[in-house]
All heavy atoms as an XYZ file, in Angstrom:
894
protein
N      20.240     42.939      2.794
C      20.532     41.627      3.337
C      19.324     40.692      3.244
O      19.470     39.552      2.837
C      21.000     41.790      4.795
C      21.317     40.505      5.494
S      22.761     39.728      4.774
C      22.976     38.398      5.862
N      18.133     41.170      3.648
C      16.931     40.337      3.585
C      16.568     39.979      2.149
O      16.056     38.903      1.893
C      15.752     41.034      4.271
C      15.755     40.924      5.782
S      15.922     39.235      6.359
C      14.249     38.703      6.303
N      16.817     40.877      1.208
C      16.481     40.590     -0.187
C      17.362     39.474     -0.742
O      16.915     38.672     -1.558
C      16.603     41.850     -1.047
O      17.945     42.294     -1.081
N      18.611     39.400     -0.278
C      19.509     38.326     -0.718
C      19.036     36.986     -0.152
O      18.989     35.979     -0.864
C      20.961     38.631     -0.286
C      21.484     39.844     -1.051
C      21.865     37.429     -0.527
C      22.831     40.345     -0.567
N      18.659     36.974      1.122
C      18.150     35.753      1.752
C      16.879     35.298      1.054
O      16.711     34.115      0.724
C      17.910     35.980      3.262
C      17.185     34.794      3.877
C      19.220     36.257      3.975
N      15.980     36.235      0.795
C      14.727     35.907      0.126
C      14.993     35.366     -1.282
O      14.367     34.410     -1.715
C      13.845     37.150      0.065
C      12.464     36.853     -0.453
C      11.575     38.061     -0.479
N      12.237     39.222      0.120
C      11.618     40.253      0.633
N      10.321     40.306      0.619
N      12.266     41.280      1.136
N      15.946     35.966     -1.989
C      16.295     35.535     -3.348
C      16.789     34.091     -3.338
O      16.361     33.270     -4.150
C      17.367     36.464     -3.916
C      17.901     36.063     -5.258
C      18.965     37.054     -5.708
C      20.060     36.358     -6.457
N      21.140     37.254     -6.825
N      17.687     33.753     -2.396
C      18.233     32.402     -2.337
C      17.212     31.382     -1.841
O      17.198     30.235     -2.295
C      19.491     32.369     -1.484
C      20.664     33.065     -2.136
C      21.516     33.854     -1.396
C      20.907     32.935     -3.499
C      22.595     34.505     -1.988
C      21.972     33.575     -4.098
C      22.821     34.361     -3.347
O      23.870     34.985     -3.939
N      16.353     31.798     -0.911
C      15.283     30.899     -0.462
C      14.320     30.594     -1.596
O      13.899     29.445     -1.785
C      14.532     31.506      0.722
C      15.223     31.417      2.073
C      14.436     32.185      3.120
C      15.403     29.973      2.495
N      13.967     31.611     -2.355
C      13.073     31.406     -3.489
C      13.733     30.528     -4.546
O      13.090     29.630     -5.103
C      12.659     32.753     -4.092
C      11.631     32.689     -5.214
C      10.348     32.040     -4.723
C      11.344     34.083     -5.739
N      15.013     30.743     -4.823
C      15.736     29.917     -5.789
C      15.776     28.469     -5.319
O      15.564     27.537     -6.114
C      17.147     30.452     -5.999
N      16.017     28.250     -4.044
C      16.016     26.886     -3.501
C      14.652     26.238     -3.605
O      14.529     25.058     -3.939
N      13.628     27.016     -3.316
C      12.261     26.510     -3.425
C      11.933     26.127     -4.869
O      11.326     25.081     -5.126
C      11.272     27.558     -2.918
C       9.802     27.162     -2.926
C       9.561     26.013     -1.952
C       8.938     28.347     -2.566
N      12.359     26.952     -5.805
C      12.094     26.673     -7.219
C      12.843     25.440     -7.709
O      12.428     24.793     -8.676
C      12.441     27.883     -8.082
C      11.537     29.094     -7.897
C      12.057     30.290     -8.703
C      10.107     28.770     -8.279
N      13.939     25.087     -7.060
C      14.662     23.865     -7.413
C      13.989     22.647     -6.786
O      13.759     21.632     -7.445
C      16.139     23.952     -6.961
C      16.823     22.598     -7.062
C      16.880     24.985     -7.789
N      13.659     22.736     -5.510
C      13.163     21.576     -4.774
C      11.685     21.278     -4.976
O      11.271     20.116     -4.908
C      13.449     21.719     -3.279
C      14.875     21.411     -2.977
C      15.851     22.299     -2.688
C      15.484     20.121     -2.982
N      17.043     21.637     -2.493
C      16.842     20.293     -2.670
C      15.015     18.833     -3.226
C      17.735     19.245     -2.591
C      15.908     17.780     -3.140
C      17.243     17.990     -2.825
N      10.860     22.273     -5.226
C       9.421     22.049     -5.357
C       9.072     21.101     -6.506
O       8.313     20.148     -6.294
C       8.687     23.386     -5.491
C       7.175     23.332     -5.350
C       6.777     22.760     -3.993
C       6.579     24.711     -5.520
N       9.602     21.282     -7.715
C       9.284     20.320     -8.785
C       9.806     18.906     -8.496
O       9.151     17.921     -8.817
C       9.974     20.898    -10.022
C      10.274     22.306     -9.706
C      10.374     22.398     -8.224
N      10.974     18.828     -7.853
C      11.520     17.508     -7.504
C      10.607     16.824     -6.496
O      10.252     15.645     -6.645
C      12.955     17.652     -6.941
C      13.903     18.148     -8.034
C      13.446     16.331     -6.352
C      15.273     18.546     -7.529
N      10.201     17.560     -5.478
C       9.330     17.014     -4.444
C       7.984     16.584     -5.033
O       7.475     15.504     -4.727
C       9.142     18.057     -3.342
C       8.232     17.638     -2.239
C       8.462     16.701     -1.277
C       6.923     18.146     -1.986
N       7.383     16.607     -0.442
C       6.418     17.473     -0.854
C       6.128     19.111     -2.598
C       5.167     17.730     -0.337
C       4.887     19.360     -2.067
C       4.417     18.680     -0.954
N       7.398     17.427     -5.883
C       6.108     17.100     -6.501
C       6.236     15.856     -7.373
O       5.350     14.989     -7.370
C       5.607     18.288     -7.316
N       7.330     15.735     -8.112
C       7.544     14.561     -8.967
C       7.662     13.294     -8.133
O       7.059     12.261     -8.463
C       8.812     14.756     -9.822
O       8.675     15.942    -10.595
C       9.042     13.569    -10.739
N       8.410     13.361     -7.050
C       8.564     12.194     -6.171
C       7.212     11.801     -5.568
O       6.870     10.613     -5.521
C       9.606     12.480     -5.063
C       9.561     11.426     -3.969
C      10.994     12.578     -5.670
N       6.423     12.775     -5.136
C       5.106     12.468     -4.569
C       4.181     11.817     -5.589
O       3.505     10.833     -5.286
C       4.451     13.743     -4.026
C       4.949     14.262     -2.697
C       4.228     15.546     -2.318
C       4.769     13.228     -1.609
N       4.156     12.353     -6.804
C       3.283     11.789     -7.841
C       3.724     10.373     -8.199
O       2.900      9.463     -8.305
C       3.254     12.704     -9.090
C       2.604     12.012    -10.264
C       2.542     14.006     -8.762
N       5.035     10.169     -8.383
C       5.527      8.825     -8.705
C       5.254      7.845     -7.569
O       4.856      6.704     -7.810
C       7.023      8.865     -9.026
C       7.393      9.494    -10.352
C       8.902      9.595    -10.496
C       6.801      8.708    -11.508
N       5.453      8.282     -6.330
C       5.168      7.437     -5.173
C       3.694      7.046     -5.152
O       3.349      5.874     -4.930
C       5.558      8.176     -3.885
C       5.409      7.360     -2.652
N       4.290      7.410     -1.863
C       6.228      6.458     -2.077
C       4.420      6.590     -0.851
N       5.603      5.995     -0.957
N       2.816      8.009     -5.387
C       1.375      7.732     -5.419
C       1.037      6.738     -6.529
O       0.302      5.773     -6.308
C       0.600      9.032     -5.614
C      -0.859      8.825     -5.862
C      -1.713      8.497     -4.826
C      -1.383      8.938     -7.149
C      -3.066      8.285     -5.054
C      -2.729      8.728     -7.385
C      -3.577      8.402     -6.332
N       1.567      6.966     -7.732
C       1.263      6.078     -8.857
C       1.777      4.664     -8.626
O       1.061      3.678     -8.884
C       1.844      6.646    -10.155
C       1.165      7.892    -10.706
C       1.941      8.432    -11.899
C      -0.270      7.592    -11.094
N       3.000      4.532     -8.153
C       3.565      3.200     -7.925
C       2.808      2.477     -6.824
O       2.491      1.289     -6.961
C       5.075      3.302     -7.616
C       5.823      3.726     -8.884
C       5.626      1.986     -7.084
C       7.263      4.098     -8.679
N       2.482      3.160     -5.742
C       1.699      2.526     -4.672
C       0.323      2.113     -5.165
O      -0.172      1.037     -4.823
C       1.560      3.457     -3.473
C       2.795      3.464     -2.611
O       3.625      2.566     -2.692
N       2.932      4.482     -1.789
N      -0.304      2.962     -5.969
C      -1.625      2.627     -6.505
C      -1.543      1.400     -7.404
O      -2.381      0.499     -7.325
C      -2.207      3.821     -7.275
O      -2.294      4.937     -6.389
C      -3.581      3.507     -7.826
N      -0.527      1.356     -8.261
C      -0.376      0.201     -9.149
C      -0.043     -1.061     -8.369
O      -0.503     -2.150     -8.714
C       0.692      0.478    -10.201
C       0.236      1.453    -11.258
S       1.435      1.590    -12.564
C       1.931      3.295    -12.392
N       0.762     -0.940     -7.312
C       1.059     -2.116     -6.488
C      -0.186     -2.624     -5.777
O      -0.346     -3.823     -5.569
C       2.147     -1.795     -5.460
C       3.548     -1.963     -6.017
O       3.693     -2.540     -7.110
O       4.506     -1.517     -5.363
N      -1.082     -1.712     -5.400
C      -2.311     -2.123     -4.716
C      -3.288     -2.826     -5.652
O      -4.194     -3.501     -5.190
C      -2.980     -0.915     -4.056
C      -2.205     -0.432     -2.842
C      -2.844      0.777     -2.219
C      -1.962      1.271     -1.091
N      -2.424      2.537     -0.547
N      -3.097     -2.673     -6.978
C      -3.983     -3.389     -7.898
C      -3.792     -4.894     -7.789
O      -4.682     -5.654     -8.154
C      -3.743     -2.953     -9.361
O      -2.393     -3.235     -9.727
C      -4.062     -1.498     -9.575
N      -2.659     -5.330     -7.259
C      -2.427     -6.761     -7.081
C      -3.365     -7.362     -6.037
O      -3.583     -8.565     -6.019
C      -0.968     -7.020     -6.682
C       0.070     -6.692     -7.749
C       1.469     -6.881     -7.196
C      -0.132     -7.534     -8.994
N      -3.935     -6.512     -5.178
C      -4.872     -7.028     -4.179
C      -6.188     -7.468     -4.822
O      -6.991     -8.133     -4.173
C      -5.161     -5.981     -3.083
O      -5.716     -4.809     -3.681
C      -3.885     -5.616     -2.328
N      -6.388     -7.109     -6.095
C      -7.584     -7.562     -6.799
C      -7.488     -9.038     -7.185
O      -8.491     -9.670     -7.497
C      -7.813     -6.711     -8.053
C      -8.071     -5.220     -7.817
C      -8.108     -4.478     -9.146
C      -9.363     -5.031     -7.051
N      -6.267     -9.566     -7.188
C      -6.076    -10.983     -7.501
C      -6.595    -11.845     -6.353
O      -6.569    -11.422     -5.191
C      -4.585    -11.279     -7.712
C      -3.901    -10.615     -8.892
C      -2.400    -10.853     -8.823
C      -4.460    -11.142    -10.193
N      -7.035    -13.064     -6.653
C      -7.418    -13.972     -5.560
C      -6.223    -14.204     -4.629
O      -5.062    -14.132     -5.050
C      -7.791    -15.268     -6.284
C      -8.089    -14.855     -7.687
C      -7.251    -13.652     -7.966
N      -6.495    -14.482     -3.366
C      -5.432    -14.624     -2.363
C      -4.344    -15.609     -2.774
O      -3.168    -15.378     -2.533
C      -6.016    -15.038     -1.013
C      -6.645    -13.875     -0.292
O      -6.305    -12.733     -0.554
N      -7.568    -14.174      0.597
N      -4.711    -16.689     -3.394
C      -3.734    -17.703     -3.782
C      -2.772    -17.233     -4.859
O      -1.695    -17.808     -5.030
N      -3.136    -16.221     -5.601
C      -2.301    -15.720     -6.698
C      -1.578    -14.414     -6.373
O      -0.856    -13.895     -7.214
C      -3.143    -15.523     -7.959
C      -3.659    -16.820     -8.519
C      -4.994    -17.163     -8.373
C      -2.810    -17.700     -9.168
C      -5.478    -18.353     -8.862
C      -3.285    -18.899     -9.668
C      -4.615    -19.231     -9.513
O      -5.086    -20.412    -10.005
N      -1.761    -13.908     -5.189
C      -1.074    -12.679     -4.811
C       0.393    -12.993     -4.532
O       0.719    -14.038     -3.976
C      -1.736    -12.047     -3.584
C      -3.099    -11.491     -3.905
C      -3.726    -10.779     -2.731
O      -3.097    -10.569     -1.709
N      -4.982    -10.397     -2.891
N       1.290    -12.084     -4.932
C       2.722    -12.341     -4.771
C       3.135    -12.638     -3.326
O       4.033    -13.445     -3.103
C       3.386    -11.050     -5.253
C       2.377    -10.393     -6.103
C       1.044    -10.823     -5.607
N       2.474    -12.007     -2.365
C       2.800    -12.276     -0.953
C       2.567    -13.747     -0.612
O       3.327    -14.343      0.139
C       1.974    -11.399     -0.020
C       2.315     -9.934     -0.161
O       3.332     -9.580     -0.743
N       1.465     -9.086      0.373
N       1.517    -14.330     -1.165
C       1.200    -15.722     -0.901
C       2.088    -16.664     -1.720
O       2.526    -17.698     -1.232
C      -0.280    -15.999     -1.234
C      -1.252    -15.223     -0.398
C      -1.234    -15.648      1.050
O      -1.013    -16.806      1.370
N      -1.463    -14.702      1.941
N       2.334    -16.310     -2.988
C       3.124    -17.177     -3.861
C       4.596    -17.216     -3.481
O       5.213    -18.282     -3.451
C       2.997    -16.714     -5.320
C       1.652    -16.954     -6.000
C       1.645    -16.319     -7.387
C       1.371    -18.439     -6.110
N       5.175    -16.048     -3.214
C       6.613    -15.959     -2.974
C       6.967    -15.758     -1.510
O       8.130    -15.854     -1.139
C       7.216    -14.817     -3.800
C       6.892    -14.906     -5.265
C       6.195    -13.897     -5.897
C       7.282    -16.004     -6.013
C       5.891    -13.975     -7.237
C       6.984    -16.097     -7.355
C       6.285    -15.085     -7.977
N       5.984    -15.425     -0.696
C       6.230    -15.228      0.718
C       6.840    -13.882      1.064
O       7.279    -13.674      2.181
N       6.881    -12.961      0.096
C       7.418    -11.628      0.371
C       6.791    -10.617     -0.570
O       6.272    -10.965     -1.627
C       8.951    -11.605      0.220
C       9.502    -11.983     -1.152
C      10.247    -10.814     -1.740
C      10.446    -13.155     -0.983
N       6.871     -9.352     -0.154
C       6.340     -8.256     -0.971
C       7.398     -7.845     -1.982
O       8.549     -7.631     -1.629
C       5.965     -7.070     -0.082
C       5.552     -5.857     -0.854
N       4.361     -5.800     -1.545
C       6.169     -4.683     -1.062
C       4.273     -4.618     -2.139
N       5.369     -3.927     -1.858
N       7.009     -7.769     -3.251
C       7.931     -7.359     -4.308
C       7.510     -5.975     -4.777
O       6.531     -5.832     -5.509
C       7.908     -8.357     -5.484
C       8.233     -9.758     -4.983
C       8.872     -7.915     -6.573
C       8.021    -10.844     -5.993
N       8.237     -4.932     -4.343
C       7.862     -3.578     -4.755
C       8.020     -3.406     -6.262
O       8.979     -3.871     -6.862
C       8.832     -2.674     -4.008
C       9.737     -3.541     -3.224
C       9.400     -4.957     -3.489
N       7.045     -2.759     -6.869
C       7.104     -2.499     -8.303
C       6.469     -3.574     -9.159
O       6.296     -3.382    -10.363
N       6.110     -4.707     -8.580
C       5.481     -5.767     -9.366
C       4.133     -5.308     -9.909
O       3.756     -5.656    -11.024
C       5.323     -7.036     -8.526
C       4.806     -8.259     -9.268
C       5.761     -8.654    -10.391
C       4.609     -9.422     -8.315
N       3.438     -4.499     -9.138
C       2.160     -3.950     -9.601
C       2.337     -3.065    -10.817
O       1.478     -3.019    -11.700
N       3.464     -2.360    -10.897
C       3.753     -1.520    -12.064
C       3.907     -2.399    -13.290
O       3.349     -2.113    -14.362
C       5.023     -0.670    -11.829
C       5.395      0.105    -13.071
C       4.837      0.260    -10.650
N       4.655     -3.494    -13.151
C       4.870     -4.406    -14.279
C       3.547     -5.020    -14.723
O       3.247     -5.068    -15.917
C       5.889     -5.493    -13.895
C       7.254     -4.848    -13.653
C       5.984     -6.568    -14.961
C       8.270     -5.765    -13.008
N       2.738     -5.464    -13.774
C       1.443     -6.063    -14.108
C       0.534     -5.031    -14.772
O      -0.139     -5.323    -15.764
C       0.779     -6.666    -12.845
C      -0.656     -7.080    -13.122
C       1.596     -7.837    -12.330
N       0.535     -3.788    -14.265
C      -0.290     -2.733    -14.850
C       0.140     -2.436    -16.281
O      -0.704     -2.299    -17.178
C      -0.214     -1.449    -13.999
O      -0.653     -1.756    -12.677
C      -1.066     -0.343    -14.579
N       1.439     -2.356    -16.525
C       1.940     -2.104    -17.886
C       1.549     -3.248    -18.813
O       1.130     -3.018    -19.957
C       3.465     -1.870    -17.876
C       4.043     -1.885    -19.275
C       3.796     -0.564    -17.179
N       1.647     -4.486    -18.337
C       1.243     -5.630    -19.161
C      -0.255     -5.602    -19.475
O      -0.660     -5.872    -20.611
C       1.601     -6.944    -18.461
C       3.063     -7.337    -18.494
C       3.306     -8.571    -17.623
C       3.520     -7.603    -19.913
N      -1.064     -5.264    -18.484
C      -2.513     -5.179    -18.709
C      -2.828     -4.075    -19.719
O      -3.647     -4.266    -20.633
C      -3.268     -4.956    -17.378
C      -4.711     -4.555    -17.616
C      -3.193     -6.198    -16.513
N      -2.170     -2.923    -19.590
C      -2.387     -1.835    -20.545
C      -1.952     -2.240    -21.950
O      -2.634     -1.948    -22.930
C      -1.634     -0.573    -20.104
C      -2.181      0.128    -18.869
C      -1.255      1.263    -18.458
C      -3.586      0.636    -19.109
N      -0.818     -2.925    -22.043
C      -0.329     -3.374    -23.349
C      -1.308     -4.355    -23.985
O      -1.670     -4.226    -25.161
C       1.051     -4.022    -23.194
C       1.592     -4.573    -24.475
C       2.145     -3.724    -25.424
C       1.545     -5.930    -24.744
C       2.631     -4.221    -26.619
C       2.027     -6.438    -25.928
C       2.579     -5.589    -26.875
N      -1.741     -5.351    -23.219
C      -2.684     -6.337    -23.754
C      -4.021     -5.696    -24.125
O      -4.639     -6.063    -25.127
C      -2.895     -7.470    -22.749
C      -1.680     -8.368    -22.528
C      -1.942     -9.363    -21.403
C      -1.297     -9.090    -23.808
N      -4.463     -4.720    -23.337
C      -5.683     -3.997    -23.674
C      -5.517     -3.259    -24.989
O      -6.424     -3.252    -25.831
C      -6.044     -2.997    -22.556
O      -6.186     -3.708    -21.328
C      -7.339     -2.272    -22.871
N      -4.354     -2.656    -25.198
C      -4.078     -1.962    -26.454
C      -4.062     -2.911    -27.632
O      -4.576     -2.594    -28.712
N      -3.494     -4.097    -27.444
C      -3.465     -5.098    -28.510
C      -4.891     -5.511    -28.876
O      -5.258     -5.584    -30.055
C      -2.630     -6.332    -28.092
C      -2.824     -7.488    -29.050
C      -1.156     -5.962    -27.989
N      -5.704     -5.757    -27.870
C      -7.094     -6.174    -28.117
C      -7.891     -5.030    -28.737
O      -8.678     -5.247    -29.663
C      -7.748     -6.661    -26.805
C      -7.089     -7.955    -26.340
C      -9.251     -6.845    -26.970
C      -7.467     -8.386    -24.942
N      -7.695     -3.807    -28.239
C      -8.490     -2.664    -28.713
C      -8.190     -2.295    -30.161
O      -9.028     -1.690    -30.827
C      -8.248     -1.455    -27.816
N      -7.019     -2.641    -30.663
C      -6.666     -2.243    -32.025
C      -7.030     -3.277    -33.076
O      -6.853     -3.009    -34.263
C      -5.156     -1.940    -32.126
O      -4.410     -3.077    -31.684
C      -4.795     -0.723    -31.302
N      -7.550     -4.429    -32.680
C      -7.985     -5.386    -33.700
C      -9.485     -5.255    -33.940
O     -10.171     -4.457    -33.301
C      -7.569     -6.823    -33.335
C      -8.323     -7.371    -32.148
O      -9.489     -7.073    -31.940
N      -7.648     -8.179    -31.350
N     -10.012     -6.025    -34.865
C     -11.413     -5.900    -35.293
C     -12.374     -6.159    -34.137
O     -13.316     -5.385    -33.928
C     -11.704     -6.868    -36.470
C     -13.162     -6.827    -36.859
C     -10.811     -6.548    -37.646
N     -12.140     -7.207    -33.364
C     -13.024     -7.517    -32.242
C     -12.983     -6.393    -31.209
O     -14.019     -5.992    -30.679
C     -12.623     -8.848    -31.594
C     -13.400     -9.236    -30.338
C     -14.870     -9.459    -30.664
C     -12.798    -10.461    -29.695
N     -11.803     -5.877    -30.944
C     -11.660     -4.800    -29.979
C     -12.387     -3.538    -30.405
O     -13.014     -2.855    -29.598
N     -12.303     -3.208    -31.690
C     -13.014     -2.031    -32.193
C     -14.516     -2.205    -32.057
O     -15.235     -1.268    -31.728
C     -12.607     -1.750    -33.633
C     -11.187     -1.241    -33.722
C     -10.775     -0.970    -35.140
C      -9.312     -0.524    -35.145
N      -8.818     -0.254    -36.472
N     -14.994     -3.422    -32.301
C     -16.417     -3.698    -32.127
C     -16.808     -3.548    -30.654
O     -17.837     -2.936    -30.334
C     -16.762     -5.101    -32.624
C     -18.171     -5.499    -32.280
C     -19.254     -5.005    -33.008
C     -18.431     -6.349    -31.205
C     -20.555     -5.353    -32.677
C     -19.720     -6.695    -30.862
C     -20.781     -6.194    -31.601
O     -22.066     -6.539    -31.257
N     -15.991     -4.106    -29.742
C     -16.293     -4.019    -28.311
C     -16.274     -2.568    -27.827
O     -17.123     -2.165    -27.024
C     -15.299     -4.859    -27.507
C     -15.436     -6.374    -27.646
C     -14.294     -7.081    -26.935
C     -16.776     -6.859    -27.121
N     -15.321     -1.773    -28.312
C     -15.272     -0.362    -27.929
C     -16.485      0.404    -28.459
O     -17.038      1.257    -27.771
C     -13.987      0.285    -28.431
C     -12.722     -0.108    -27.675
C     -11.493      0.482    -28.353
C     -12.792      0.330    -26.232
N     -16.896      0.086    -29.667
C     -18.080      0.721    -30.235
C     -19.322      0.360    -29.411
O     -20.161      1.217    -29.120
C     -18.244      0.289    -31.688
O     -19.462      0.734    -32.204
N     -19.429     -0.911    -29.046
C     -20.539     -1.367    -28.209
C     -20.519     -0.639    -26.859
O     -21.552     -0.181    -26.370
C     -20.455     -2.884    -28.002
C     -21.457     -3.416    -27.028
C     -22.791     -3.558    -27.395
C     -21.077     -3.769    -25.741
C     -23.720     -4.035    -26.490
C     -21.998     -4.244    -24.830
C     -23.326     -4.387    -25.208
N     -19.335     -0.516    -26.259
C     -19.196      0.162    -24.968
C     -19.615      1.623    -25.076
O     -20.315      2.130    -24.203
C     -17.759      0.037    -24.470
C     -17.522      0.771    -23.190
C     -16.886      1.953    -23.043
C     -17.946      0.383    -21.885
N     -16.875      2.328    -21.722
C     -17.525      1.390    -20.991
C     -18.645     -0.708    -21.381
C     -17.769      1.326    -19.625
C     -18.882     -0.757    -20.024
C     -18.455      0.240    -19.162
N     -19.189      2.298    -26.146
C     -19.552      3.708    -26.334
C     -21.067      3.871    -26.454
O     -21.642      4.803    -25.901
C     -18.864      4.276    -27.572
C     -17.379      4.536    -27.345
O     -16.955      4.584    -26.170
O     -16.656      4.689    -28.343
N     -21.720      2.965    -27.192
C     -23.180      3.033    -27.331
C     -23.865      2.771    -25.990
O     -24.866      3.407    -25.659
C     -23.665      2.036    -28.379
C     -23.331      2.416    -29.806
C     -24.066      1.562    -30.834
N     -23.971      0.134    -30.600
C     -22.999     -0.664    -31.076
N     -22.026     -0.144    -31.798
N     -23.010     -1.954    -30.834
N     -23.326      1.837    -25.217
C     -23.902      1.513    -23.911
C     -23.772      2.699    -22.950
O     -24.737      3.084    -22.287
C     -23.200      0.280    -23.322
C     -23.694     -0.212    -21.965
C     -25.115     -0.759    -22.097
C     -22.766     -1.279    -21.424
N     -22.590      3.306    -22.899
C     -22.356      4.434    -22.003
C     -23.201      5.636    -22.421
O     -23.646      6.415    -21.580
C     -20.846      4.785    -21.965
C     -20.595      6.111    -21.285
C     -20.076      3.682    -21.263
N     -23.446      5.800    -23.709
C     -24.223      6.933    -24.215
C     -25.667      6.912    -23.705
O     -26.349      7.937    -23.751
C     -24.202      6.936    -25.737
N     -26.118      5.788    -23.192
C     -27.495      5.672    -22.702
C     -27.635      6.027    -21.221
O     -28.738      6.097    -20.711
C     -28.009      4.244    -22.936
C     -28.106      3.898    -24.398
C     -28.565      2.482    -24.599
C     -28.612      2.171    -26.089
N     -29.011      0.800    -26.358
N     -26.518      6.256    -20.533
C     -26.553      6.544    -19.100
C     -26.233      8.024    -18.901
O     -25.098      8.446    -19.133
C     -25.541      5.662    -18.340
C     -25.746      4.188    -18.691
C     -25.655      5.886    -16.839
C     -24.654      3.278    -18.190
N     -27.203      8.847    -18.484
C     -27.042     10.311    -18.478
C     -25.789     10.851    -17.783
O     -24.975     11.495    -18.405
C     -28.304     10.808    -17.798
C     -29.307      9.733    -18.017
C     -28.539      8.452    -18.045
N     -25.599     10.635    -16.511
C     -24.469     11.217    -15.799
C     -23.148     10.602    -16.256
O     -22.155     11.305    -16.470
C     -24.640     11.046    -14.289
C     -23.528     11.623    -13.418
C     -23.458     13.137    -13.609
C     -23.756     11.286    -11.965
N     -23.145      9.297    -16.418
C     -21.938      8.587    -16.847
C     -21.528      9.055    -18.242
O     -20.343      9.242    -18.520
C     -22.170      7.059    -16.821
C     -20.981      6.303    -17.379
C     -22.470      6.607    -15.396
N     -22.492      9.276    -19.118
C     -22.226      9.738    -20.486
C     -21.457     11.051    -20.471
O     -20.477     11.210    -21.197
C     -23.542      9.900    -21.250
C     -23.384     10.535    -22.617
C     -24.715     10.742    -23.306
N     -25.625     11.517    -22.466
C     -26.928     11.274    -22.359
N     -27.473     10.288    -23.024
N     -27.679     12.019    -21.582
N     -21.868     11.985    -19.631
C     -21.205     13.287    -19.567
C     -19.752     13.161    -19.108
O     -18.851     13.749    -19.704
C     -21.943     14.212    -18.605
O     -23.272     14.376    -19.014
N     -19.536     12.396    -18.065
C     -18.182     12.225    -17.532
C     -17.315     11.481    -18.554
O     -16.200     11.908    -18.867
C     -18.221     11.470    -16.189
C     -18.979     12.275    -15.148
C     -16.808     11.135    -15.717
C     -19.316     11.514    -13.893
N     -17.816     10.376    -19.068
C     -17.051      9.543    -20.002
C     -16.680     10.328    -21.255
O     -15.526     10.311    -21.690
C     -17.869      8.302    -20.355
C     -17.176      7.362    -21.314
C     -16.184      6.502    -20.865
C     -17.516      7.324    -22.657
C     -15.546      5.633    -21.733
C     -16.879      6.469    -23.534
C     -15.901      5.617    -23.063
O     -15.273      4.763    -23.937
N     -17.657     11.020    -21.839
C     -17.370     11.779    -23.060
C     -16.404     12.933    -22.798
O     -15.535     13.210    -23.636
C     -18.661     12.301    -23.686
C     -19.447     11.210    -24.366
O     -18.898     10.193    -24.781
N     -20.748     11.394    -24.475
N     -16.522     13.580    -21.662
C     -15.596     14.657    -21.330
C     -14.163     14.165    -21.200
O     -13.232     14.751    -21.765
N     -13.986     13.068    -20.487
C     -12.648     12.500    -20.319
C     -12.122     11.987    -21.655
O     -10.955     12.206    -22.008
C     -12.659     11.376    -19.257
C     -11.339     10.637    -19.231
C     -12.987     11.945    -17.884
N     -12.983     11.335    -22.429
C     -12.556     10.786    -23.721
C     -12.127     11.901    -24.676
O     -11.092     11.789    -25.345
C     -13.690      9.964    -24.332
C     -13.266      9.210    -25.564
C     -14.341      8.258    -26.015
C     -13.854      7.532    -27.249
N     -14.818      6.606    -27.756
N     -12.893     12.979    -24.737
C     -12.520     14.103    -25.616
C     -11.221     14.764    -25.166
O     -10.393     15.147    -25.993
C     -13.651     15.130    -25.689
C     -14.832     14.675    -26.477
N     -14.768     14.422    -27.829
C     -16.105     14.403    -26.102
C     -15.956     14.026    -28.254
N     -16.785     13.997    -27.219
N     -11.042     14.892    -23.853
C      -9.808     15.482    -23.335
C      -8.602     14.622    -23.706
O      -7.582     15.133    -24.187
C      -9.890     15.640    -21.806
O     -11.016     16.447    -21.484
C      -8.622     16.257    -21.254
N      -8.719     13.326    -23.519
C      -7.616     12.414    -23.865
C      -7.357     12.429    -25.359
O      -6.213     12.483    -25.814
C      -7.906     10.996    -23.359
C      -7.849     10.983    -21.833
C      -6.925      9.988    -23.937
C      -8.302      9.690    -21.202
N      -8.420     12.419    -26.173
C      -8.255     12.466    -27.634
C      -7.532     13.740    -28.052
O      -6.686     13.722    -28.951
C      -9.611     12.371    -28.337
C     -10.203     10.984    -28.265
O      -9.457     10.019    -27.956
O     -11.427     10.848    -28.501
N      -7.847     14.855    -27.416
C      -7.200     16.137    -27.748
C      -5.722     16.114    -27.363
O      -4.874     16.545    -28.139
C      -7.904     17.282    -27.013
O      -9.280     17.308    -27.405
C      -7.257     18.611    -27.357
N      -5.420     15.587    -26.194
C      -4.034     15.559    -25.733
C      -3.191     14.604    -26.582
O      -2.049     14.904    -26.932
C      -3.964     15.150    -24.241
C      -2.548     14.861    -23.803
C      -4.592     16.229    -23.381
N      -3.769     13.467    -26.954
C      -3.008     12.431    -27.666
C      -2.923     12.727    -29.173
O      -1.930     12.365    -29.798
C      -3.647     11.048    -27.418
C      -2.998      9.976    -28.260
C      -3.517     10.688    -25.944
N      -3.908     13.397    -29.721
C      -3.920     13.618    -31.164
C      -2.768     14.511    -31.598
O      -2.308     15.376    -30.868
C      -5.243     14.222    -31.621
O      -5.291     15.583    -31.298
N      -2.296     14.298    -32.799
C      -1.185     15.099    -33.319
C      -1.624     16.529    -33.628
O      -0.800     17.437    -33.699
C      -0.615     14.438    -34.570
O      -1.618     14.332    -35.563
N      -2.921     16.749    -33.823
C      -3.433     18.089    -34.118
C      -3.715     18.883    -32.844
O      -3.941     20.077    -32.912
C      -4.724     17.985    -34.941
C      -4.513     17.332    -36.281
C      -5.819     17.173    -37.010
C      -5.630     16.407    -38.310
N      -6.887     16.175    -38.982
N      -3.752     18.192    -31.687
C      -4.096     18.830    -30.422
C      -3.093     19.868    -30.018
O      -3.381     20.911    -29.541
């Protein structure tokens, strides 16, 4: 009898745990992206402009910023700026280690050979 209860409890846990973890991660990411709007000057924040909080607006703004960054990074000026940034970061000991580690990890994950 106890083995049947344990089996069903474990099966339920295996169903709900990934769902719960996904909801928590998405909630964290969306809240973090919405909080990026607080970086705007007070007059340009959605609460001030529209008089209400618009959930998810930070996600849209974050996606637009990432898209525009990608557009800039893939042209000639962007490649020059990224090269300059890499040379600048390479001169700072602790920052160099962290930056290069994260950059190599991302390159490995994103590359087709990874």
